[in-house]
C-alpha positions in Angstrom: 23.8 36.2 137.5 25.0 39.8 137.6 27.7 40.0 140.2 28.6 43.6 139.6 27.6 44.5 143.2 26.9 42.8 146.4 23.3 43.0 147.7 22.7 45.9 150.2 21.6 43.4 152.8 25.2 42.0 153.1 26.7 45.4 153.9 26.9 44.6 157.6 29.3 41.7 156.9 31.8 44.2 155.3 31.7 46.8 158.0 35.4 47.4 157.9 35.7 47.8 154.1 34.5 50.2 151.4 31.4 48.2 150.6 30.6 50.2 147.5 34.1 49.4 146.0 33.8 45.6 146.5 33.6 43.7 143.3 32.4 40.1 143.9 34.3 38.9 140.8 37.5 40.8 141.4 37.5 40.2 145.1 35.9 36.8 145.0 38.2 35.1 147.5 37.8 38.0 150.1 34.1 38.1 149.6 33.7 34.3 149.9 35.9 34.1 153.0 34.0 36.8 154.8 30.6 35.4 154.0 31.7 31.9 154.8 32.9 33.1 158.2 29.9 35.3 158.9 27.1 33.2 157.4 23.6 34.4 157.6 20.6 32.9 155.6 20.9 35.8 153.1 24.7 35.3 152.8 24.3 31.6 152.3 21.8 32.0 149.6 23.9 34.6 147.8 27.1 32.5 148.1 25.5 29.4 146.6 23.8 31.4 143.8 27.1 33.2 142.8 29.9 30.8 143.4 30.1 27.1 142.6 30.6 24.5 145.3 34.1 23.8 143.7 35.1 27.5 144.1 33.9 27.6 147.7 35.7 24.3 148.5 39.0 25.8 147.2 38.5 28.8 149.4 37.6 26.6 152.3 40.7 24.4 151.9 43.2 27.2 151.4 41.9 30.0 153.6 43.8 31.1 156.6 41.0 33.3 157.8 38.4 30.6 158.3 38.3 28.9 161.7 38.5 25.2 161.9 34.8 25.2 162.9 33.9 27.2 159.8 36.1 25.0 157.6 34.5 21.8 158.9 31.0 23.2 158.5 31.7 24.2 154.9 33.4 20.9 154.0 30.4 19.0 155.3 27.8 21.3 153.7 29.5 21.5 150.3 30.3 17.8 150.1 26.6 17.0 150.9 25.2 19.3 148.3 
């Protein structure tokens, strides 16, 4: 899948950054953390289509930005899929 740009519908999750400069490959950890913390149906679909469960679990297990609630959700969700 082409990850050159994030979908326009995700712009709201990155309100405090220069959305047009975000590269989902170069800034993968930041993008994944933000979308994992601010999950919407569109963000969830995009995350699962562009990052592997193993990649998301690494972010989940090492992130200092995710709350314990978010971390528990993602561990349960990713282990179940």
